[in-house]
Structures are given as C-alpha cells and as structure tokens.
N, C-alpha and C positions, 0 to 999 in steps of 0.2 A: 636606510634608501634602496642599499640595493636588496636588504629581504623583502622591501613593498614588489619590487622588482617583478621576483622572484613569487611572492607568493602572486601576484596577478597571474602572470606564463606558469602554472600552478592550478589557478585556476580555468585558464585557457585552455590546456590541458585537460584537465579529466570534466571538461565540459564537452569536447572533443571523442574521451571516450563515452564519452555519454550517449551522446550520439551515435555515434557507430556500434556502441548495442544496443539500443536501443532499433537504427537499422538492421542488424542480425538478426535480430528479434522479427523482427516486421517480417524477414526476408523465410524463416523459419516455419512450415509448415502448423511442425505441433500447437506452441505457439498462437498461431491462430488462430490451431482452431477452439485450445485451450477456451481464451477468453472469450475471446469472442463464446461461444457454447458458451459459459459464465452471464457473459452478460443477459442471452436468452432467455436462459435456467434461470437468472430474477429478475427476470422480468415476467416468467406466467407467474414468477414467485407472490407479485409486484401484482397480477392481474386478481388472484383470486383473491388478498388480503383489501385489497379492494371493490370485490362485488360482498365481502362482506363486513361489508362497509364503512376499512375505511377510504382516505378522498385522490383526491387524480389529480391531486397541485406536487409539481417538482417532478413528477416522473422519470418525464427523464436525467436531474438529476442523481438523486435513487436510484439511478440503471446506472449510470455513471460511475458513481459513488463506488456501490456493489463493482461494480467491473475490477478500478483502481482496484481495490482493493485482494476480486479475484486476481490477479492480474500479482497482486505484490506477498502475495502468500508464493501464486506455482510457480511463479519465475527469480523469484531466491535461494529457490533447486537447483540453481544455475550453477553452485557452489559441492551443493555433492554430486552433480552430472562431470566435476572435473573433479571432481573423487574418483568417478566410477571411471571416467577416461585415464585416469592420470597420472594428469598436467596440475592438479595440484602443489603438487612436490615443485615443479619448476614456477611458479604465478606465486610460490611461497615463497621462492630465495630469488624474487626479481630485484633487479638494484632502487629500486621508486621506492617499493615500501610497501611493505600492504593497504594501507588507506591508498593508495596512486591508484590500485590495481585494482582494490573489489571495492571500494566504495562507490564505482562508476556501471559495476556489472551491479553490484545490490539499489541499485537508487533505476535502473535500467526498469526494473523492475515496474516498480509504477508508474513511470513516466511513456511501458508498453500499453499500461491498462490505461490508461490520460485518451493519446493519445488515438489509443483503440474505443477508449468504454463510452465517446462522448458524441460523435457522428452515426454508432450502433444504433444507443440510446434513443437520438434523433428520426432516425429508421422505423425503429419496433418504435414508440409512439406514432409514428405517421401509420404506420403496421396494426397497431390496436385502434386506432379512431380513435386517442388520450391526445388530451389538450398539449397544445406548448406555450410553455409560460414563462418567461426572459426578468428577475430581475438583479440586486442589486446582490438579497440572499441571499439566490439563490449562485447568483457567482460565486457568491467568497465564498463556501458553504464547500463549492466545488473548492477551493483553493486551497481553504485552511484541510479540508479528509487528503488533496497529494497531500500533504506538511507528515500529517499524523501517522496519513499507511506507508510515507518516506522515511519519517523514525522508527516505526511500528519496524521496517523493512531492514535493518544493522539490529532489531534483537531475532527478529525471525531466522535469519541467514549464520546470525551465528551458533542455534540447533544445527543446523546446518554440518558444519566446522563441531561441533561438543562431541555427536553422534549421529552413527551410518544408519541413523529406525527415527528421523524425525520427519521424513517426508510419511510413517503410517499417520500419525499432526494431521495431514493438512485440510481434510474433508471438515475435519472438527475447529480449526481453526476458523474454516473461511466461515462454515454457517454460523455459526457461534456468533460474531461479527456479525454478521446478516447482520443476524435475530436481535443481536443484548443491543445491538448498538442505536436501536429504531429504521434501520432502514425497508428491515419485510415493513414491520408496525410500529405504531406509536410508542417512545418508550413511555409514556403513563399508564400503556397499559398491564406493567409488569408488577411483585409483588417491590415494597416497596427497599428487601434486604439486592433485589434484584437490581433496582439502577442504582442502585447503589455501589455496587463494583461493576456495574456499568463504565461506568462514568467515569476508570482509571483510565480507559480504556483510550485516549488521542479523540480517536470517530466517531465514537457518542458527545460530547458537546459541537464535531465541525456538525452531523447531522441535525444538530438540533436547531442555528441557525438556518437555518430552512424555515424554520416558524415559532421563529423568539417574534412578539409581535413591537415591542419596546428597543428605545438604545441600550436600556441599561444590561435588561436581557443578551442583548444585541452582546454587548461590550463585553459578557460577563463570559457568555459565554467563549468568544475571541480570545478572552484570556485566561479562563481553563487551557480551553486546544493548543494551544504554545506550551502553557509550562505542561502541560503533560508529554506534550510530543520530544521538546526539550530534555524531561526526564528523559525517555526513553530512547534517546539523539544516543543520551553518556549513560546511560546502560545500557545498550549498544553497543559504543562504544571497550567500553570496561569486555565488556563478555566476549567479546573480537579479539579481545590481545589478551585475554585466557582462550577462547580457544584455541586462536597460534602458538600459542605461546606451551600450554598441553601439546599442543604438535610436535616443535622443537626440541620438546625434553621429549615424545618418548616414538618420536620423528614417524610417527602411520599416521599419511600421508592416500595411505589406497585403499 
C-alpha cells in the first residue's frame, strides 16, 4: 500500500517536472524559433510534395507530427547543454535518481513539439489555404505519434551522454525520419527494402494510421506502433543506464 502511494506521488512529481521543463522551453527564444522554424520548413516540404501530386488531406496532422519529431530531436540536446554548462555532474548525483531527474527533461522535448506544433500547423493550413479536416484517424495518429517520438527520445538522449558529438547527426536523423516515415511522401513510393527498414521506427505505423482504410489495418498499425514504442523505451532505458554507468566509471561529466 505504501509503495503504491509513493508511486502515485512519484508520478505527480514527474508530471510537475514535465510541465516545468516544457514551460521553460516555451519561454526560451532558441527553442521557440527552432521548433516553429521546423514547422514552417516542413510545411514547405509538404506543399512542394502536394504540387507533385500528393494529396492535401490531413496537412495539419502531418505538419504537427513533423514538428513533434523535430522538437524531439532538437530538445533532447538539453542533456548535451547541461554537459556544456557543467551542471550535468550535479544532476547526475541528485538523490532523486537519474530517472526522476532526466526523464521529465527528455519527455518535455516531445511535449514542446505537441504544444507548439498543433496550433502552428493549423495556422499554416489557413495561410496556405489547405482544407482542415478532423477525424478519429487523425487524432489517434497524432496521439500514437507522440508516444512514438517520446520513446525515441529516450534512445536519442542517451547519445548525448555517450558522445559529445551527437549533435552532428541531428539534421541527418531529423530529415531521414521525416522522409522515411511517410510524413513527406507516401511510404508506398519507396522501394520495398526501404519500406521494411522504415517500419522499424514506431513513427512509421503511427503515420500510416492517417490513411488506414479498414479497421483491421488501423488495429494492425496501432499494435505495431505500440510494440516498437515499448521496444524503443526499453532500449532507451538500457542505453541511458549504460551511458551514466560509463560516466560514473570514467568520471567524464565535462
């Protein structure tokens, strides 16, 4: 009973920290400009693809998902920023534990993209005169995409602890997932080997929920997304433990 009560309070504490870090990002001009700039850049990507024959349905959803992913890539670098500032060692030895300290920071990267991406994408839809639709497929696709990005954030953030040069790969990972997950162009346009590789990332089946026609397809993509999201979460948990174990062993916080 006591453990259950403690777990509830831990969850409340994590949510408060998640809200705090998200609010902090929202008041930092660097993150605001970067995330909103990514939203605008992707919208141009999508507009060009529509000119080439891609349909304009669910434009705001695709743009929102792309912004969530861009924010996830960008803001997980906050751990690298803590290293640069010299505060990583203080966070590392906190009595609250690594998970309680760093997980809210990591997940706030995704929530920042959600908070900024949806309204910005709707405004850009109005600006580009693209019809705004709302369906259960789009809402659930946005929900599952957020889960997929959050689980991926755990894996990505571990790279910022394992190596000081992880930020060099930000643009490559950002654009690669944008294209490979089917956000910019339908994944059916790619060769079979690329499609198989693309489905290894949980964001790909989440995006497919938007265009799924049958209930069976919708259920299948949902399950695949959840399975890979859970797998990424466990992988991220393992890599973070490994990364901080190396820090403890080598004493390399700076």
